[in-house]
KEKE-3310 file (N, C-alpha, C; in steps of 0.2 Angstrom, whole numbers, plus 5000, padded with zeros to 4 digits):
npx = (5579:5593:5610:5616:5630:5636:5629:5640:5652:5669:5675:5690:5689:5694:5689:5672:5671:5672:5662:5647:5648:5647:5634:5627:5628:5621:5609:5607:5605:5596:5585:5584:5575:5565:5558:5557:5545:5536:5535:5528:5515:5512:5508:5501:5490:5488:5485:5469:5462:5462:5456:5443:5426:5416:5403:5400:5403:5408:5416:5425:5431:5439:5446:5454:5461:5466:5476:5485:5489:5498:5507:5511:5521:5528:5535:5543:5550:5562:5564:5571:5579:5587:5596:5603:5611:5617:5625:5619:5622:5635:5638:5636:5642:5639:5648:5658:5672)
npy = (5311:5309:5311:5325:5334:5348:5359:5368:5365:5365:5350:5337:5328:5313:5312:5317:5304:5296:5300:5300:5284:5280:5287:5277:5265:5268:5274:5259:5251:5258:5255:5242:5245:5250:5239:5230:5235:5236:5222:5221:5227:5219:5206:5212:5212:5201:5195:5203:5196:5181:5184:5180:5178:5191:5196:5209:5223:5233:5226:5221:5229:5232:5219:5220:5233:5227:5218:5224:5231:5222:5218:5229:5235:5223:5224:5234:5230:5223:5234:5238:5230:5224:5236:5234:5223:5228:5237:5253:5251:5250:5237:5238:5247:5258:5267:5282:5294)
npz = (3777:3764:3768:3760:3748:3747:3734:3731:3736:3735:3735:3734:3723:3727:3740:3737:3731:3741:3748:3739:3738:3751:3755:3743:3751:3760:3757:3755:3767:3771:3765:3768:3780:3773:3768:3779:3784:3772:3773:3788:3783:3775:3786:3792:3786:3780:3791:3795:3788:3792:3803:3816:3815:3821:3834:3832:3822:3829:3837:3830:3823:3834:3839:3825:3824:3839:3833:3822:3829:3836:3826:3821:3831:3832:3820:3823:3831:3822:3815:3824:3828:3818:3814:3827:3821:3808:3812:3809:3799:3796:3797:3781:3775:3774:3782:3786:3787)
capx = (5584:5598:5613:5622:5636:5633:5632:5644:5657:5674:5678:5693:5687:5694:5680:5666:5669:5669:5657:5642:5650:5642:5626:5625:5630:5618:5603:5605:5602:5585:5579:5579:5568:5557:5557:5554:5540:5533:5534:5525:5512:5504:5508:5494:5484:5486:5480:5465:5461:5462:5452:5436:5419:5412:5397:5398:5406:5415:5420:5430:5437:5444:5450:5457:5466:5473:5482:5487:5494:5504:5511:5517:5526:5535:5539:5546:5558:5565:5567:5578:5588:5592:5599:5607:5614:5619:5628:5616:5621:5639:5643:5635:5648:5638:5652:5656:5674)
capy = (5315:5309:5319:5327:5340:5355:5360:5374:5363:5363:5344:5333:5320:5309:5310:5316:5299:5293:5303:5297:5277:5280:5287:5274:5260:5272:5271:5254:5252:5261:5251:5238:5246:5249:5232:5229:5241:5231:5214:5224:5229:5211:5203:5212:5213:5190:5193:5205:5191:5177:5186:5175:5180:5193:5198:5217:5229:5235:5220:5216:5233:5230:5213:5221:5237:5225:5214:5227:5237:5220:5219:5236:5233:5215:5228:5239:5225:5220:5237:5238:5219:5223:5239:5232:5218:5232:5242:5254:5252:5251:5231:5236:5250:5264:5271:5292:5291)
capz = (3773:3764:3767:3754:3749:3747:3729:3729:3737:3732:3737:3731:3718:3730:3746:3735:3729:3747:3750:3736:3738:3756:3754:3742:3754:3767:3755:3754:3771:3774:3759:3771:3785:3768:3766:3787:3782:3766:3776:3789:3780:3772:3789:3795:3779:3782:3800:3793:3783:3796:3809:3815:3812:3828:3834:3829:3818:3835:3838:3823:3823:3840:3836:3818:3831:3840:3828:3818:3836:3837:3820:3819:3838:3828:3815:3828:3833:3816:3813:3832:3826:3808:3815:3829:3817:3804:3816:3808:3790:3795:3791:3774:3769:3776:3785:3783:3780)
cpx = (5588:5604:5616:5627:5634:5635:5638:5651:5663:5676:5681:5690:5684:5688:5678:5666:5669:5662:5650:5644:5648:5638:5622:5621:5623:5610:5600:5603:5597:5581:5578:5573:5561:5555:5553:5545:5533:5531:5531:5516:5509:5506:5500:5487:5483:5481:5473:5464:5457:5456:5447:5431:5418:5403:5394:5403:5412:5418:5427:5434:5442:5448:5456:5463:5470:5479:5485:5491:5503:5508:5516:5522:5530:5539:5544:5551:5561:5567:5575:5585:5589:5597:5604:5611:5617:5623:5626:5619:5630:5641:5639:5640:5644:5639:5656:5664:5676)
cpy = (5313:5315:5320:5334:5345:5355:5363:5374:5364:5357:5342:5329:5317:5305:5315:5308:5292:5294:5297:5285:5278:5280:5284:5270:5263:5269:5262:5247:5253:5257:5244:5239:5247:5243:5228:5232:5238:5227:5217:5223:5222:5208:5205:5216:5204:5192:5197:5198:5187:5179:5181:5181:5185:5197:5205:5219:5232:5231:5220:5222:5234:5226:5216:5225:5231:5221:5217:5230:5230:5217:5223:5236:5227:5222:5232:5235:5225:5227:5240:5233:5220:5232:5238:5224:5220:5235:5247:5256:5250:5245:5232:5241:5256:5267:5277:5293:5285)
cpz = (3772:3767:3759:3751:3746:3738:3725:3732:3731:3737:3734:3727:3723:3738:3744:3733:3736:3749:3746:3736:3746:3759:3748:3748:3759:3765:3753:3759:3772:3771:3764:3780:3781:3768:3774:3784:3783:3771:3784:3789:3778:3780:3794:3789:3780:3789:3797:3792:3786:3804:3809:3816:3822:3826:3830:3823:3824:3837:3836:3823:3828:3839:3830:3822:3833:3839:3824:3824:3835:3832:3819:3826:3836:3823:3818:3830:3829:3816:3820:3827:3819:3812:3818:3825:3813:3805:3812:3800:3790:3792:3784:3773:3772:3782:3780:3787:3782)
residu = (THR:MET:PRO:ARG:LEU:ALA:ALA:ASN:ALA:ASN:VAL:PRO:ALA:PRO:LEU:ALA:ARG:ALA:PHE:THR:GLU:TYR:THR:GLU:LYS:LEU:LEU:LEU:HIS:GLU:ARG:GLY:HIS:VAL:GLN:ASN:GLY:ILE:ASP:THR:ALA:ARG:ARG:ILE:GLU:ILE:GLY:ILE:ARG:MET:LEU:PRO:PRO:GLN:ARG:THR:CYS:ASP:GLU:LEU:GLY:ARG:ALA:ALA:ASN:ALA:MET:GLY:GLU:SER:ARG:LEU:LYS:GLU:GLY:ALA:VAL:LEU:ASP:VAL:ASP:TYR:ASP:ALA:SER:THR:GLN:HIS:GLY:ARG:THR:GLN:GLY:ALA:HIS:PHE:PRO)
# end
C-alpha cells in the first residue's frame, strides 16, 4: 500500500509536489523489490529444469521443493541487501520531507 494524501486535504502546492516526488521515488524503490521477486522466480524455474532425474515422483517433488525453498531464502536475502544498500529507498530519493 502506497501512502497518499487525503483527497480533501488543503495542502500547500510545494508540499504536494514534494509528496508526489517522494511517492514516485518510493515506487521506484518498490519496483526493485518486484524485480528481485521476478529474478527469484526465474532462478527457481531454471533450477527445476536442471534437477537430475529421480526414481519417483515423490523424490522429484521433494528435490524441487528443497531447491525452491533455497532459492526463496536467497531471494529474501536479496531484498534485505537491497534495503540495506538503498537505506530502504532513501538513497533513491524516497524520503519525506
